[in-house]
VOVEX-532763 format. One line per field, with one value per residue (C-alpha): x, y, z; residue in one letter; residue number from 1. Coordinates in steps of 0.25 Angstrom, whole numbers. Example, Ala and Ser with C-alpha at 12.3 -4.5 7.8 and 13.67 -1.06 7.14 Angstrom:
// VOVEX-532763
c1 = (49, 55)
c2 = (-18, -4)
c3 = (31, 29)
r = (A, S)
k = (1, 2)
// end
This chain:
// VOVEX-532763
c1 = (126, 124, 115, 123, 135, 128, 123, 137, 141, 130, 132, 148, 143, 134, 147, 156, 146, 142, 129, 119, 124, 111, 108, 108, 92, 92, 99, 90, 97, 88, 88, 83, 72, 79, 96, 98, 97, 108, 108, 105, 100, 99, 89, 95, 97, 83, 83, 98, 94, 83, 95, 103, 94, 100, 92, 92, 97, 109, 113, 113, 120, 132, 131, 132, 145, 151, 149, 155, 167, 170, 169, 164, 165, 153, 146, 149, 141, 131, 119, 108, 94, 85, 92, 95, 108, 111, 121, 128, 135, 150, 152, 164, 156, 145, 156, 163, 149, 146, 160, 155, 143, 148, 157, 147, 136, 130, 130, 127, 114, 118, 123, 126, 117, 107, 121, 116, 102, 90, 77, 65, 56, 43, 35, 25, 17, 8, -4, -3, -15, -16, -11, -2, -8, -3, -1, 10, 18, 20, 26, 32, 41, 41, 47, 56, 62, 65, 71, 81, 84, 86, 94, 102, 106, 112, 100, 97, 83, 73, 64, 51, 38, 27, 16, 2, 0, -8, -22, -36, -37, -30, -41, -51, -41, -40, -56, -58, -49, -55, -69, -66, -52, -44, -30, -28, -31, -23, -10, -15, -15, -12, -14, -25, -33, -32, -35, -47, -52, -48, -56, -69, -70, -71, -82, -90, -86, -98, -107, -101, -98, -95, -84, -76, -76, -71, -60, -57, -58, -48, -37, -38, -35, -23, -19, -20, -13, -25, -15, -24, -25, -10, -7, -17, -11, 3, -1, -6, 6, 15, 7, 7, 21, 24, 15, 21, 36, 32, 28, 40, 48, 43, 45, 58, 55, 62, 59, 68, 56, 43, 37, 23, 11, 10, 24, 19, 6, 12, 18, 5, -3, 9, 12, -1, -2, 11, 8, -4, 5, 14, 2, 5, -6, -22, -35, -45, -58, -65, -53, -43, -28, -21, -11, -14, -6, -12, 2, 5, -10, -14, -26, -24, -15, -22, -15, -25, -39, -51, -51, -35, -31, -20, -17, -8, -3, 0, 8, 15, 21, 25, 32, 39, 43, 50, 56, 63, 69, 73, 79, 82, 79, 82, 70, 56, 48, 34, 30, 15, 5, -1, -15, -6, -1, -9, -4, 10, 8, 1, 14, 25, 18, 16, 30, 34, 24, 32, 46, 46, 54, 67, 67, 61, 48, 42, 29, 32, 19, 14, 1, -8, -6, -18, -21, -22, -36, -30, -37, -34, -26, -36, -44, -57, -61, -54, -45, -29, -22, -12, 2, 5, -5, 2, 14, 9, 2, 14, 22, 14, 14, 29, 31, 23, 32, 44, 40, 36, 49, 61, 53, 67, 71, 68, 55, 63, 70, 57, 50, 59, 62, 45, 47, 57, 51, 36, 43, 50, 39, 30, 40, 43, 29, 27, 39, 40, 28, 30, 26, 14, 8, -2, 3, -6, -1, 0, 5, 8, 17, 23, 28, 32, 46, 48, 41, 45, 43, 52, 52, 57, 69, 73, 74, 81, 91, 90, 93, 105, 110, 109, 117, 129, 128, 129, 141, 151, 161, 162, 175, 178, 176, 177, 165, 167, 162, 148, 146, 131, 120, 112, 124, 125, 111, 112, 123, 117, 105, 113, 119, 105, 104, 108, 99, 88, 89, 92, 80, 72, 76, 75, 59, 56, 52, 56, 50, 60, 71, 62, 61, 76, 78, 67, 76, 88, 83, 76, 89, 97, 87, 89, 102, 103, 94, 101, 116, 126, 131, 134, 137, 145, 159, 167, 172, 173, 161, 152, 158, 155, 141, 138, 144, 134, 124, 129, 128, 114, 110, 115, 108, 96, 97, 101, 89, 79, 85, 81, 67, 67, 66, 76, 84, 85, 96, 85, 72)
c2 = (5, 9, 0, -13, -8, -9, -22, -28, -21, -27, -40, -40, -37, -51, -59, -55, -60, -73, -68, -71, -63, -56, -55, -40, -40, -45, -32, -19, -7, 4, 20, 25, 34, 40, 45, 43, 29, 28, 30, 15, 4, -12, -20, -34, -38, -39, -53, -56, -56, -66, -77, -73, -74, -58, -48, -37, -26, -35, -40, -25, -21, -31, -28, -12, -16, -24, -13, -2, -11, -13, 2, 3, 16, 17, 17, 28, 20, 9, 9, 0, 2, -8, -18, -8, -6, 9, 13, 28, 31, 38, 52, 48, 36, 45, 55, 45, 40, 52, 53, 41, 44, 55, 50, 40, 48, 46, 30, 32, 22, 11, -2, -14, -22, -26, -27, -40, -40, -35, -31, -26, -16, -16, -1, 8, -3, 8, 2, 5, 14, 19, 31, 30, 37, 42, 25, 22, 34, 26, 13, 20, 28, 17, 7, 17, 21, 6, 4, 15, 9, -5, 1, 8, -3, -11, -18, -19, -13, -14, -4, -13, -5, -16, -11, -14, -17, -28, -34, -34, -18, -17, -25, -15, -4, -9, -11, 4, 10, 0, 6, 21, 24, 35, 34, 49, 51, 39, 46, 58, 54, 38, 35, 45, 39, 25, 28, 33, 22, 13, 21, 22, 7, 4, 15, 9, -4, -1, 2, -8, -21, -29, -20, -29, -40, -32, -28, -42, -46, -34, -39, -54, -49, -42, -54, -63, -52, -45, -35, -24, -26, -27, -15, -5, -11, -8, 6, 7, 4, 10, 24, 22, 17, 31, 39, 30, 33, 47, 47, 39, 49, 60, 52, 49, 34, 22, 8, -2, -11, -7, -22, -24, -35, -36, -42, -55, -57, -68, -76, -76, -88, -97, -94, -96, -110, -113, -110, -119, -129, -131, -130, -116, -110, -115, -113, -107, -99, -96, -102, -93, -97, -95, -98, -103, -94, -101, -104, -90, -86, -76, -79, -88, -78, -76, -79, -79, -75, -86, -80, -82, -69, -65, -56, -46, -58, -67, -55, -53, -66, -68, -55, -60, -72, -64, -54, -65, -72, -61, -49, -59, -49, -52, -42, -37, -26, -25, -10, -11, -6, -14, -17, -27, -34, -47, -47, -46, -58, -67, -64, -66, -79, -84, -81, -89, -101, -100, -99, -84, -80, -78, -62, -54, -50, -39, -30, -16, -11, 3, 11, 21, 34, 41, 56, 65, 60, 45, 41, 35, 47, 49, 57, 63, 50, 41, 39, 38, 51, 49, 51, 62, 71, 68, 72, 84, 90, 87, 96, 106, 107, 105, 117, 127, 122, 123, 136, 143, 138, 141, 153, 158, 144, 144, 137, 126, 122, 124, 114, 103, 106, 103, 91, 85, 89, 83, 69, 68, 74, 61, 51, 54, 54, 38, 35, 40, 33, 17, 11, 2, 16, 23, 39, 49, 58, 73, 84, 94, 83, 76, 91, 96, 101, 100, 88, 72, 73, 73, 89, 90, 80, 87, 99, 94, 90, 104, 110, 102, 105, 119, 118, 110, 121, 132, 124, 123, 114, 103, 100, 86, 89, 83, 76, 76, 91, 85, 83, 88, 79, 83, 80, 65, 64, 65, 57, 45, 48, 47, 33, 29, 31, 17, 9, 16, 13, -2, -1, 4, -7, -17, -12, -8, 6, 20, 28, 23, 31, 43, 44, 43, 54, 62, 60, 65, 77, 80, 78, 86, 98, 100, 99, 111, 119, 118, 116, 127, 120, 132, 142, 132, 140, 126, 124, 107, 106, 113, 104, 92, 97, 100, 84, 80, 90, 82, 68, 70, 77, 66, 55, 64, 63, 48, 44, 52, 48, 32, 37, 43, 55, 67, 80, 93, 102, 114, 115)
c3 = (98, 110, 116, 109, 116, 131, 127, 125, 138, 145, 138, 143, 155, 154, 150, 162, 171, 165, 162, 150, 141, 132, 118, 113, 113, 127, 132, 132, 133, 136, 137, 151, 149, 161, 159, 175, 172, 161, 147, 145, 152, 152, 160, 158, 170, 172, 164, 168, 184, 180, 175, 185, 197, 201, 204, 190, 200, 203, 189, 182, 194, 190, 175, 178, 188, 178, 167, 177, 178, 163, 162, 148, 143, 137, 152, 161, 172, 175, 184, 188, 191, 195, 187, 175, 172, 166, 158, 157, 145, 147, 143, 134, 127, 124, 118, 111, 105, 99, 92, 86, 82, 77, 67, 63, 62, 48, 50, 66, 67, 55, 58, 49, 58, 46, 36, 25, 29, 20, 26, 18, 22, 15, 18, 11, 2, -4, -14, -27, -31, -17, -13, -2, 11, 25, 30, 20, 27, 38, 31, 21, 32, 43, 31, 26, 39, 43, 30, 35, 48, 43, 32, 42, 49, 37, 32, 16, 17, 6, 6, 0, -5, -6, -15, -13, -27, -27, -23, -25, -24, -37, -45, -38, -44, -57, -58, -54, -64, -76, -69, -66, -69, -78, -83, -82, -68, -63, -70, -65, -51, -49, -34, -33, -44, -41, -28, -33, -41, -31, -20, -31, -34, -18, -18, -29, -25, -15, -23, -34, -27, -38, -39, -31, -41, -52, -42, -40, -55, -58, -48, -53, -66, -61, -54, -67, -74, -83, -93, -89, -75, -74, -82, -73, -62, -65, -69, -55, -49, -58, -54, -38, -37, -45, -34, -22, -27, -26, -13, -7, -14, -6, 7, 3, 2, -7, -8, -13, -21, -24, -24, -22, -20, -35, -36, -29, -35, -46, -33, -26, -33, -31, -17, -11, -20, -14, -1, -3, -9, 4, 14, 20, 14, 12, 7, 20, 18, 7, -2, 3, 4, 19, 27, 41, 52, 64, 69, 72, 77, 64, 54, 42, 31, 19, 7, -6, -7, -11, -26, -27, -23, -17, -4, 3, 12, 0, -8, 7, 8, -8, -5, 7, -1, -11, -1, 6, -5, -14, -4, 9, 20, 35, 38, 32, 36, 31, 37, 35, 45, 59, 51, 44, 55, 52, 39, 42, 53, 43, 33, 44, 48, 33, 31, 44, 37, 23, 29, 24, 38, 33, 35, 48, 43, 50, 50, 54, 57, 59, 63, 56, 52, 60, 60, 71, 72, 77, 64, 51, 42, 31, 21, 23, 14, 23, 16, 21, 18, 6, 9, -1, 7, 20, 14, 9, 18, 28, 19, 19, 34, 34, 24, 32, 45, 37, 30, 43, 51, 39, 31, 26, 19, 5, 0, -7, 6, 15, 6, 7, 22, 24, 14, 23, 35, 30, 26, 39, 48, 39, 43, 57, 60, 54, 63, 76, 80, 84, 72, 79, 82, 74, 71, 72, 62, 66, 55, 66, 76, 63, 58, 71, 73, 88, 91, 88, 73, 61, 60, 73, 70, 58, 64, 73, 63, 55, 69, 71, 57, 59, 71, 63, 52, 60, 69, 54, 55, 69, 73, 80, 95, 109, 112, 127, 126, 127, 140, 143, 146, 131, 125, 131, 128, 114, 113, 118, 111, 98, 105, 102, 89, 83, 92, 88, 74, 78, 86, 74, 66, 77, 81, 67, 73, 69, 81, 91, 80, 79, 94, 95, 83, 91, 106, 97, 91, 105, 112, 102, 103, 119, 116, 105, 114, 125, 122, 116, 104, 93, 103, 112, 116, 117, 104, 106, 113, 103, 93, 101, 102, 87, 84, 93, 85, 72, 77, 82, 69, 62, 68, 69, 54, 54, 61, 54, 40, 45, 47, 31, 38, 32, 40, 36, 38, 42, 45)
r = (X, X, X, X, X, X, X, X, X, X, X, X, X, X, X, X, X, X, X, X, X, X, X, X, X, X, X, X, X, X, X, X, X, X, X, X, X, X, X, X, X, X, X, X, X, X, X, X, X, X, X, X, X, X, X, X, X, X, X, X, X, X, X, X, X, X, X, X, X, X, X, X, X, X, X, X, X, X, X, X, X, X, X, X, X, X, X, X, X, X, X, X, X, X, X, X, X, X, X, X, X, X, X, X, X, X, X, X, X, X, X, X, X, X, X, X, X, X, X, X, X, X, X, X, X, X, X, X, X, X, X, X, X, X, X, X, X, X, X, X, X, X, X, X, X, X, X, X, X, X, X, X, X, X, X, X, X, X, X, X, X, X, X, X, X, X, X, X, X, X, X, X, X, X, X, X, X, X, X, X, X, X, X, X, X, X, X, X, X, X, X, X, X, X, X, X, X, X, X, X, X, X, X, X, X, X, X, X, X, X, X, X, X, X, X, X, X, X, X, X, X, X, X, X, X, X, X, X, X, X, X, X, X, X, X, X, X, X, X, X, X, X, X, X, X, X, X, X, X, X, X, X, X, X, X, X, X, X, X, X, X, X, X, X, X, X, X, X, X, X, X, X, X, X, X, X, X, X, X, X, X, X, X, X, X, X, X, X, X, X, X, X, X, X, X, X, X, X, X, X, X, X, X, X, X, X, X, X, X, X, X, X, X, X, X, X, X, X, X, X, X, X, X, X, X, X, X, X, X, X, X, X, X, X, X, X, X, X, X, X, X, X, X, X, X, X, X, X, X, X, X, X, X, X, X, X, X, X, X, X, X, X, X, X, X, X, X, X, X, X, X, X, X, X, X, X, X, X, X, X, X, X, X, X, X, X, X, X, X, X, X, X, X, X, X, X, X, X, X, X, X, X, X, X, X, X, X, X, X, X, X, X, X, X, X, X, X, X, X, X, X, X, X, X, X, X, X, X, X, X, X, X, X, X, X, X, X, X, X, X, X, X, X, X, X, X, X, X, X, X, X, X, X, X, X, X, X, X, X, X, X, X, X, X, X, X, X, X, X, X, X, X, X, X, X, X, X, X, X, X, X, X, X, X, X, X, X, X, X, X, X, X, X, X, X, X, X, X, X, X, X, X, X, X, X, X, X, X, X, X, X, X, X, X, X, X, X, X, X, X, X, X, X, X, X, X, X, X, X, X, X, X, X, X, X, X, X, X, X, X, X, X, X, X, X, X, X, X, X, X, X, X, X, X, X, X, X, X, X, X, X, X, X, X, X, X, X, X, X, X, X)
k = (1, 2, 3, 4, 5, 6, 7, 8, 9, 10, 11, 12, 13, 14, 15, 16, 17, 18, 19, 20, 21, 22, 23, 24, 25, 26, 27, 28, 29, 30, 31, 32, 33, 34, 35, 36, 37, 38, 39, 40, 41, 42, 43, 44, 45, 46, 47, 48, 49, 50, 51, 52, 53, 54, 55, 56, 57, 58, 59, 60, 61, 62, 63, 64, 65, 66, 67, 68, 69, 70, 71, 72, 73, 74, 75, 76, 77, 78, 79, 80, 81, 82, 83, 84, 85, 86, 87, 88, 89, 90, 91, 92, 93, 94, 95, 96, 97, 98, 99, 100, 101, 102, 103, 104, 105, 106, 107, 108, 109, 110, 111, 112, 113, 114, 115, 116, 117, 118, 119, 120, 121, 122, 123, 124, 125, 126, 127, 128, 129, 130, 131, 132, 133, 134, 135, 136, 137, 138, 139, 140, 141, 142, 143, 144, 145, 146, 147, 148, 149, 150, 151, 152, 153, 154, 155, 156, 157, 158, 159, 160, 161, 162, 163, 164, 165, 166, 167, 168, 169, 170, 171, 172, 173, 174, 175, 176, 177, 178, 179, 180, 181, 182, 183, 184, 185, 186, 187, 188, 189, 190, 191, 192, 193, 194, 195, 196, 197, 198, 199, 200, 201, 202, 203, 204, 205, 206, 207, 208, 209, 210, 211, 212, 213, 214, 215, 216, 217, 218, 219, 220, 221, 222, 223, 224, 225, 226, 227, 228, 229, 230, 231, 232, 233, 234, 235, 236, 237, 238, 239, 240, 241, 242, 243, 244, 245, 246, 247, 248, 249, 250, 251, 252, 253, 254, 255, 256, 257, 258, 259, 260, 261, 262, 263, 264, 265, 266, 267, 268, 269, 270, 271, 272, 273, 274, 275, 276, 277, 278, 279, 280, 281, 282, 283, 284, 285, 286, 287, 288, 289, 290, 291, 292, 293, 294, 295, 296, 297, 298, 299, 300, 301, 302, 303, 304, 305, 306, 307, 308, 309, 310, 311, 312, 313, 314, 315, 316, 317, 318, 319, 320, 321, 322, 323, 324, 325, 326, 327, 328, 329, 330, 331, 332, 333, 334, 335, 336, 337, 338, 339, 340, 341, 342, 343, 344, 345, 346, 347, 348, 349, 350, 351, 352, 353, 354, 355, 356, 357, 358, 359, 360, 361, 362, 363, 364, 365, 366, 367, 368, 369, 370, 371, 372, 373, 374, 375, 376, 377, 378, 379, 380, 381, 382, 383, 384, 385, 386, 387, 388, 389, 390, 391, 392, 393, 394, 395, 396, 397, 398, 399, 400, 401, 402, 403, 404, 405, 406, 407, 408, 409, 410, 411, 412, 413, 414, 415, 416, 417, 418, 419, 420, 421, 422, 423, 424, 425, 426, 427, 428, 429, 430, 431, 432, 433, 434, 435, 436, 437, 438, 439, 440, 441, 442, 443, 444, 445, 446, 447, 448, 449, 450, 451, 452, 453, 454, 455, 456, 457, 458, 459, 460, 461, 462, 463, 464, 465, 466, 467, 468, 469, 470, 471, 472, 473, 474, 475, 476, 477, 478, 479, 480, 481, 482, 483, 484, 485, 486, 487, 488, 489, 490, 491, 492, 493, 494, 495, 496, 497, 498, 499, 500, 501, 502, 503, 504, 505, 506, 507, 508, 509, 510, 511, 512, 513, 514, 515, 516, 517, 518, 519, 520, 521, 522, 523, 524, 525, 526, 527, 528, 529, 530, 531, 532, 533, 534, 535, 536, 537, 538, 539, 540, 541, 542, 543, 544, 545, 546, 547, 548, 549, 550, 551, 552, 553, 554, 555, 556, 557, 558, 559, 560, 561, 562, 563, 564, 565, 566, 567, 568, 569, 570, 571)
// end
């Protein structure tokens, strides 16, 4: 990677001067906003100046002079500005870099940095017997993209769907079914019917508060392994998973493990008893069992109610123990919304107290999905919009656009293009914003073929593919024929792709990779609009430019695939 190359170069200079050698993460290689200040810059002179008792400009000047003396082939020149050391890459290095990237284009951006390490990525987590809604889309595509990125870096990734399939809500659902349920209705439309029963229970609860106790009693029977309740629960779960699998298939999402909260329910009482025995847990108010987290400046973690019922946190502790013992991961990512921040702070604090810290635990939190009125996306009844409805509406809108743009295509092909554009647009909409920010969901922006959207990136790829298709066979070429500024700008951007992937994993973000791909698309579209490619009279230069186009298309496809987005050969 180019940044590693420059970091090593800087450290060699520091060694030659008997100055403190820095760790890789201490050397921040930046890309100046203004290209007049170089292709890359480093500001370590400011930190070294304090240790060496020199001015930043003096330290920077020494580094620049020593690099200039060494004459590395990668660097054309080095300049200093106010303590910054600015690097300008050489044309020879850029030409050779393009040749190397082109040769390795299908694997460019991959690495073995995670080889031999496992990582568990937990995401999606729908509740059985409830419809997946627009909020599930963000955790699902964010988790899938992060799994792709870590896999690309050599990690053994375990994709885990931690189902919400236990808790007092299932007592309420069982009670509702026994009171008003219809087996035929549930078998006809499982999730809709089960959701309707759950809603009806809460509506009736307003007039009949005694139903609350009925729900608690039914859940207690479920926990006690009552035959009838256990059979109903298994039926609800099986039907729900079948519905979820259909939606995941549409989205192109796969999981290695479907294991939810219910898997750990048998261990919970013994877990709580053990924590009490070891003095880690104690009885708090109203007979509840808690773990005090004062040392972490957090409120106590409630792990068992006064009536003996378990909680989400209890099940998460049991799940963590299971995952660490069985899979021994180096990292464990929980892709769950911002609103669960306190829960995960408590879980990670409890993990430290229990010595469950053999893996790096991270809460990959994200914001809400809002409508264009900046309120939660919901139906007129105030419920979150079902995910299937969102997908269906997006496909209808995408088809109208595709039908207008490509009237000569067969209906089957137009439908497939609309499907691919729809899924790409939905996923990009979830991944393009910083995950901590709320997303303002815009149908128009999402399906825009000219702005920062998946359709624009997919259209760019299709456009490049069309050029290559018209060009036919491309011969090996002399890359020194590439001398235009626009050509060098694209090559420099291609050099940054591995760093964009690594930064995505380091920060558990996708928006920087999305931005990288958007910028690459802009650069190659500008190049196509202003520079002769197929019509270039110089055969050698034409082939060099076609290789630049082919390399760019390959990297664009690789980056989109990491985000879970498919490309199209034509739109």
